[in-house]
C-alpha positions as CSV (number, residue, x, y, z in Angstrom):
1,M,55.6,41.3,74.0
2,F,58.5,38.4,74.4
3,L,61.6,38.7,71.8
4,A,63.5,35.9,71.1
5,I,66.4,36.0,69.3
6,D,67.6,32.7,67.9
7,A,72.0,33.3,66.9
8,G,72.6,30.4,63.9
9,N,75.5,29.8,61.9
10,T,74.1,31.1,59.0
11,N,71.1,33.8,60.2
12,I,70.4,35.8,63.7
13,T,66.6,35.7,63.9
14,F,64.6,37.4,66.1
15,G,60.8,36.8,67.2
16,F,58.3,38.7,68.7
17,F,55.4,36.6,70.7
18,D,52.5,38.9,71.2
19,E,51.1,37.5,74.9
20,D,47.8,38.7,74.6
21,L,47.2,37.2,70.9
22,K,49.4,34.1,72.3
23,K,51.0,33.9,69.1
24,W,54.4,34.4,66.6
25,I,53.6,37.9,64.8
26,H,57.0,39.5,63.5
27,E,60.2,38.0,62.3
28,F,63.3,39.5,61.6
29,R,66.4,37.8,60.0
30,I,70.2,39.3,59.5
31,N,73.0,36.8,58.9
32,T,75.5,35.8,60.9
33,L,79.1,37.8,61.0
34,K,81.3,36.9,62.7
35,E,82.6,40.8,63.1
36,L,79.0,41.6,64.1
37,T,78.7,44.7,65.8
38,V,76.3,46.1,68.1
39,L,75.6,49.1,65.7
40,H,75.5,46.7,62.5
41,I,72.2,45.3,64.2
42,E,70.6,48.4,65.7
43,R,71.0,50.3,61.2
44,E,69.6,46.8,60.6
45,I,66.6,46.2,63.0
46,H,66.0,49.9,63.0
47,L,63.1,50.1,59.7
48,F,62.1,46.7,60.7
49,F,60.4,48.5,64.1
50,L,59.1,51.5,62.5
51,E,57.5,49.2,59.6
52,N,55.9,47.2,62.0
53,G,55.0,49.8,65.1
54,I,57.1,47.7,66.7
55,K,58.4,49.8,70.5
56,T,60.8,48.8,72.8
57,D,59.2,49.6,75.7
58,K,56.7,46.8,74.7
59,I,59.0,43.8,75.1
60,T,58.5,42.8,78.3
61,A,61.5,39.9,78.2
62,I,64.2,38.6,75.7
63,G,65.7,35.3,75.9
64,I,68.8,34.3,73.7
65,S,68.9,30.6,72.6
66,S,73.2,30.9,70.7
67,V,75.5,28.3,69.3
68,V,77.9,31.2,68.3
69,P,79.9,31.9,70.9
70,E,82.0,35.2,70.0
71,I,78.6,36.7,69.3
72,N,77.0,36.6,72.6
73,P,78.2,39.9,74.4
74,I,77.3,42.2,71.0
75,L,73.4,40.4,71.4
76,Q,74.2,41.1,75.1
77,Q,75.0,44.5,74.8
78,F,72.4,45.2,71.9
79,C,69.5,44.1,74.4
80,K,70.9,46.0,77.5
81,E,71.7,49.2,74.9
82,Y,69.3,49.5,72.7
83,L,66.4,47.7,73.9
84,E,67.0,48.8,77.5
85,K,66.0,45.5,78.3
86,K,68.0,42.6,80.1
87,C,68.2,39.3,78.4
88,Y,68.1,35.8,79.1
89,L,71.2,33.4,77.2
90,I,70.2,30.1,77.7
91,H,72.7,27.5,78.9
92,G,73.8,24.3,80.4
93,K,71.7,24.6,83.4
94,S,68.6,26.3,82.0
95,Y,66.6,23.3,81.9
96,Q,66.4,22.0,85.6
97,K,63.1,23.8,85.9
98,L,61.8,21.9,83.2
99,A,60.0,18.7,82.1
100,V,62.7,17.9,79.1
101,S,66.2,16.4,80.5
102,T,69.7,15.3,78.8
103,S,72.6,13.8,80.7
104,R,75.0,15.9,78.4
105,P,73.6,19.4,78.9
106,N,76.5,21.8,77.8
107,E,77.5,19.4,75.1
108,I,73.6,19.3,73.2
109,G,72.9,22.9,70.8
110,T,71.0,25.6,73.1
111,D,69.0,25.0,69.2
112,L,68.4,21.7,70.3
113,M,66.9,21.8,73.4
114,C,64.8,24.7,72.9
115,N,63.1,22.6,70.0
116,V,62.7,19.8,72.1
117,T,61.5,21.8,75.2
118,A,58.5,23.0,72.7
119,A,57.9,19.6,71.3
120,F,57.9,17.9,74.4
121,N,55.4,21.0,76.0
122,R,52.7,20.3,72.8
123,F,52.8,16.6,73.1
124,K,53.7,15.3,76.3
125,S,55.2,11.9,74.9
126,A,57.9,10.7,72.6
127,T,58.8,13.2,69.7
128,I,61.5,13.5,66.2
129,I,62.2,16.9,65.8
130,V,63.7,17.2,62.6
131,D,65.5,20.5,62.3
132,F,66.1,21.7,58.6
133,G,69.0,24.9,59.8
134,T,72.6,25.4,58.5
135,A,72.7,21.3,60.1
136,L,70.0,18.8,59.7
137,T,69.2,17.4,62.7
138,F,66.9,14.6,64.3
139,S,66.5,15.0,68.1
140,V,64.7,12.1,70.2
141,V,62.8,12.7,73.1
142,G,61.4,9.7,75.0
143,N,58.0,9.8,76.8
144,E,59.2,10.9,80.3
145,G,61.1,13.8,78.6
146,K,64.8,13.0,78.7
147,V,66.5,13.4,75.3
148,L,67.1,9.6,74.2
149,G,69.6,11.1,71.4
150,V,70.9,13.6,68.2
151,N,71.5,12.7,64.7
152,I,73.4,15.6,62.8
153,A,74.2,15.8,58.5
154,P,74.9,18.2,57.0
155,G,72.2,20.9,55.7
156,L,70.5,21.2,52.6
157,K,72.2,24.5,51.9
158,T,75.4,23.6,53.6
159,A,75.5,20.3,50.9
160,I,75.0,22.8,48.0
161,K,77.4,24.8,49.5
162,S,80.3,22.2,49.8
163,L,79.7,20.8,45.8
164,F,79.8,24.2,44.9
165,T,82.7,25.2,47.0
166,N,85.0,22.4,46.4
167,T,84.4,21.6,42.3
168,S,85.6,23.6,40.3
169,K,82.7,23.0,37.3
170,L,79.4,22.4,39.6
171,P,77.8,25.6,39.7
172,E,75.8,26.6,42.6
173,V,72.3,25.5,42.4
174,E,68.4,26.7,43.5
175,L,67.2,24.2,45.8
176,K,64.0,23.7,44.3
177,L,62.8,20.0,43.9
178,P,63.1,18.4,40.1
179,E,60.2,16.9,38.2
180,S,62.6,14.1,37.5
181,A,64.9,12.1,39.9
182,L,67.3,11.4,36.5
183,G,69.4,14.8,36.1
184,K,68.6,15.5,32.7
185,N,71.6,18.2,32.3
186,T,74.2,19.5,35.3
187,I,71.5,21.8,37.6
188,H,69.1,19.0,37.2
189,S,71.1,16.3,38.7
190,I,72.6,18.6,41.5
191,Q,69.2,19.5,42.6
192,A,67.8,15.5,42.0
193,G,71.0,13.9,43.8
194,I,70.7,16.4,46.9
195,L,66.8,17.4,46.8
196,Y,65.7,13.9,46.7
197,G,68.6,12.2,48.0
198,Y,68.0,13.9,51.4
199,S,63.9,13.0,51.2
200,S,65.1,9.3,51.4
201,L,67.5,10.8,54.0
202,V,65.0,11.9,56.1
203,K,62.5,9.0,55.6
204,G,65.5,6.1,56.5
205,M,66.3,8.3,59.2
206,L,62.8,8.2,60.7
207,E,62.5,4.7,60.6
208,T,65.7,3.6,61.7
209,I,65.0,5.1,64.7
210,Q,61.6,4.2,65.7
211,N,62.6,0.8,64.9
212,E,65.5,1.0,67.0
213,L,63.2,2.4,69.8
214,G,60.4,0.4,69.2
215,Y,57.7,2.0,69.3
216,S,55.9,5.4,66.6
217,C,57.1,9.1,67.7
218,H,55.0,12.0,66.7
219,I,57.3,13.8,64.2
220,I,57.6,17.5,64.0
221,A,59.6,19.7,61.5
222,T,61.6,23.2,61.8
223,G,63.6,25.5,60.4
224,G,63.8,27.6,56.9
225,L,63.8,24.7,54.6
226,S,61.2,22.3,56.4
227,S,58.7,22.3,53.1
228,I,60.9,22.4,50.5
229,I,61.2,18.8,49.9
230,S,57.7,18.0,48.2
231,T,58.4,14.4,48.5
232,L,58.4,14.3,52.2
233,E,54.5,15.7,53.0
234,G,53.1,13.3,54.9
235,S,55.9,12.5,56.6
236,F,55.4,15.1,59.2
237,E,52.6,15.4,62.3
238,V,53.2,19.3,62.2
239,I,55.7,21.8,60.2
240,D,56.3,24.8,63.1
241,R,59.0,26.9,61.9
242,N,58.7,28.9,64.7
243,L,59.2,26.1,67.0
244,T,63.1,26.9,68.1
245,L,61.5,30.5,68.8
246,E,58.8,28.8,70.9
247,G,61.0,26.5,72.9
248,I,63.3,30.1,73.8
249,R,60.2,31.5,75.2
250,L,59.4,28.2,77.4
251,I,63.2,28.1,78.8
252,T,63.2,31.6,79.5
253,L,60.0,32.1,81.0
254,A,60.7,29.0,83.4
255,N,64.0,30.5,84.6
256,Q,62.6,34.3,85.2
């Protein structure tokens, strides 16, 4: 069993890939804490292991993608002490044995490179990866596997939180698409503004990128909020929540 750990700004995701079944079978998340400790991870994950019958000695390899450098030593220590395995931490030189490449390997986030790796491995041609995470990102890989560019916007929850935090009268609302784009009350107004607005943002960005390239691309979406905007139905060829985890697996295996 392969364990992929995706450490983002909001959550740390632990994904378990069954090598016999050739699919991701379990997923576990904890909040990303700046004061994270090995003991905290152990306490959080211990019950999950028991409930799902996961034995640490069945884990054959571990790969980590992290965009939060300060917690990397904790994750590595957790793997060594609790799982009794050495992990592979993806970094700027991890892509040299892969079909994908970037001219700025130390600037582009490892999570985005994991997305690009998994997407290009699937389609083998030009692809736009839309990741609905803490940030909304558009990663573009060309027909030869080279990363052509990345666009970054605030994520859905980040936008909602920004309104709630920086205004005195606007409430924090549920990410739920209202029936009408015309807000009838404060909550519906925020939901309509954010969700219909982001729907147009995504569609417009995809159109603009492909117009600039001069050709159509495969389009794949990922991230926990990738299916929340129903008005985007049909915009993506594939929605794959495990895309980043699959990229972690592919990059780790290529570097073993």
